[in-house]
C-alpha positions as CSV (number, residue, x, y, z in Angstrom):
1,M,-24.4,25.5,81.5
2,P,-24.9,21.8,82.0
3,K,-22.2,19.5,80.8
4,N,-22.6,17.5,77.6
5,L,-23.6,13.9,77.9
6,I,-22.0,11.4,75.6
7,I,-23.2,7.8,75.4
8,H,-20.6,5.5,74.0
9,N,-22.4,2.2,74.4
10,L,-26.1,1.6,75.1
11,E,-27.7,-1.8,75.3
12,V,-31.4,-2.2,75.9
13,R,-33.2,-5.5,76.3
14,F,-36.9,-5.9,76.6
15,Q,-39.6,-8.3,75.8
16,V,-43.0,-7.1,74.5
17,D,-45.9,-8.4,72.6
18,G,-46.1,-7.1,69.1
19,D,-43.6,-5.3,67.0
20,D,-40.5,-4.8,69.3
21,G,-39.1,-2.0,67.1
22,A,-42.3,0.0,67.2
23,V,-42.6,-0.4,71.0
24,F,-39.0,0.6,71.5
25,Q,-39.4,3.6,69.2
26,R,-42.5,4.8,71.0
27,L,-41.0,4.4,74.5
28,F,-37.7,5.9,73.4
29,N,-39.3,9.0,71.8
30,K,-41.5,9.5,74.9
31,H,-38.5,9.4,77.3
32,I,-36.0,11.3,75.1
33,Q,-38.5,14.1,74.6
34,A,-39.1,14.3,78.4
35,W,-35.3,14.4,78.9
36,A,-34.9,17.0,76.2
37,R,-37.5,19.3,77.9
38,L,-35.7,19.0,81.3
39,Y,-32.3,19.7,79.6
40,E,-33.7,22.8,77.9
41,Q,-35.2,24.0,81.1
42,E,-31.9,23.5,82.9
43,C,-30.0,25.3,80.1
44,A,-32.5,28.2,80.4
45,R,-32.1,28.4,84.1
46,A,-28.3,28.4,83.8
47,K,-28.4,31.2,81.2
48,H,-30.8,33.2,83.3
49,T,-28.6,32.8,86.3
50,E,-25.5,33.8,84.3
51,T,-27.3,36.9,83.0
52,E,-28.4,37.9,86.5
53,R,-24.8,37.3,87.7
54,K,-23.4,39.6,85.0
55,L,-26.0,42.3,85.8
56,G,-25.0,42.1,89.5
57,D,-21.3,42.4,88.5
58,H,-21.9,45.3,86.2
59,G,-24.0,47.2,88.8
60,S,-21.2,46.9,91.4
61,Q,-18.6,48.5,89.1
62,T,-20.4,51.8,88.8
């Protein structure tokens, strides 16, 4: 299972035309959703691998 990620301090600076908050929110949402999908896929792979490993261990005991 992937390790947890804790961000203690995050500073972001950017300059855009228009509403800075709205631009930041749109970009943040886009990238955090992409990161979340990758994280969920990695968790699923780790779980699948662990399940296969347990099946292999169980099969060798009989």
